[in-house]
N, C-alpha and C positions, 0 to 999 in steps of 0.2 A: 395387399395397394400394390399397385405396378409399379415397373422398375424407373419412371419415366416421374413418381410422386414419389416428395419429400416432407418429412414431419416438419412441424412449425421450428423445432429445436435443429433440427441437419438445414433448413434453411438460415437459418439466422446466424451468422456470426457471431462467434464470443469475443467478449474482451478480448480476451487470450487470444486469439484467434488472427483479431483484429489489432493488436500490438503486436505482432510477428512471433508469437509462441514464447516458448522457454527465452531465447534469447534478444526477443525485445522485452520482458518483463524484466528478464535478469541487465539488460543494462538500463531499464527505467532504473529499480533497484537501487543499481552503482551510482549512477547520476545525483539521486534523491541522496544517498550517502554521502555525494563529493560534497553536494552543498550544503546537509547539515554542516559538514567539515568544513566548508570555506564561505559562505555568508555569516554579515556581522550578525544580522536576527537570528539567526542558530544558535549563536551562544550558546544561550543556559540550554536549549536543548541535548548540545551537543554535549552539557558537561554531564548529563544523564546516565552517558553509553563509555561504555570500556574505552579507555585509549584505542586497543582493537578493533576495528569496524566490523572485518572479515568476520566474525561467528554472526555479529547482525543483520549482515549484506544477507548470507547464508537463507538465515531464518526468516526473513522477508520475506527475500525471494521464491522459498518453498510455499508461502502461506501463501502470497496474493496469487503464484501460477494455480494455484487450486480458485482461491477463490472469485479467481477471473475467469472458469471456467476449463481450465486444465487437468491436468494430474493429478488428484487429493493425495498427496505426499507425506503434508506437516505431520498428521496425529500420528505416522508410525513412525519418523523421524522425531518430531518432538513433543508427541503428548497432545494432551486436547489444549487447544486454541481460546487462553480465556483472556480476549485482548484487554477489556475492562481492568481487569485484578492482576494482569502482569501489569502496571502502572502504577497501582493505587500509592508505593511505596515515595513517589517523584510526588514534588508540589507542580504542578500540572494545570494554567490557569489559561483563561482565555490568548496571552500573547506569548506560552508554550504552543497553543492548539495553532495560532496563529500564525506560527516559524516553521511548524510541520506541514502546513497545508503549504506554505509557501516555499520550501525544497519540494513537494512534490510536484503543484505545478508548475516552476522551476525547470523540473525533470523532464516532466510528462512532452514539455515545451521542445525538450531536444530528441523526443523521440517520431515516426511516424506518425503518432496516433492525429486523426481525425477532428476537426471541432466540439462534434457532437460527442464522442469518446470522449475528451477531456471535459466537458461537461459532465456525461453521465457519470464519470472514475471521480471526476474534481466533489459533487455532491455524494457520492457515495462516501467517498472521504471526511468529507468535513463532518459526517454521522459520526463517522466511525472518532471521528478526532475528537468530537463532542462528550463520546460516551468515556472517554479518557482522559477527562479533566475531572480533578480533584478537589476542586477548590469549590463546588455549587455543597450548598447542605442540604440534609437529607430529604429526601420527599415523603 
C-alpha cells in the first residue's frame, strides 16, 4: 500500500486516543474514585474497597488503558483480568451496579469525551457492570 493509504485501524481513533491517552484515562479513573468516595449513592460500593484507593486507581487505570486501545500492560503487572470473578465475594445487585455507573458517567462528564464516546463507553461499562452482579440466579 502507498503512503497515502491508511488501514481502518489507523484511520479510526481508539477510545484511548479520543479520551486523551494515558493522561485522559488516568483523569477519568481519578474522578471516578473521587465520586465513589463522595457521592451518597456510592456509599455501599465504596465500603467494598480498602480505605486507601490508590492501588485500585492504579489497577483500574492500567486495565482501562489497555481495554480502550492503549498499551496493554495489565497482564504483566497484575495477571489475567477476570472481572466477574474478582467481584464474587461482594453483594452486588442492581443498586450497586447503578451506583458504579453513576460514578463513571459523572467522571466521564468531567473529561473531554464527546457525546458519542460517552455513549459508546457507557454502553460497554453497563454490560461490564451487569456481569459483575452477584445477585443473579444461576443460568
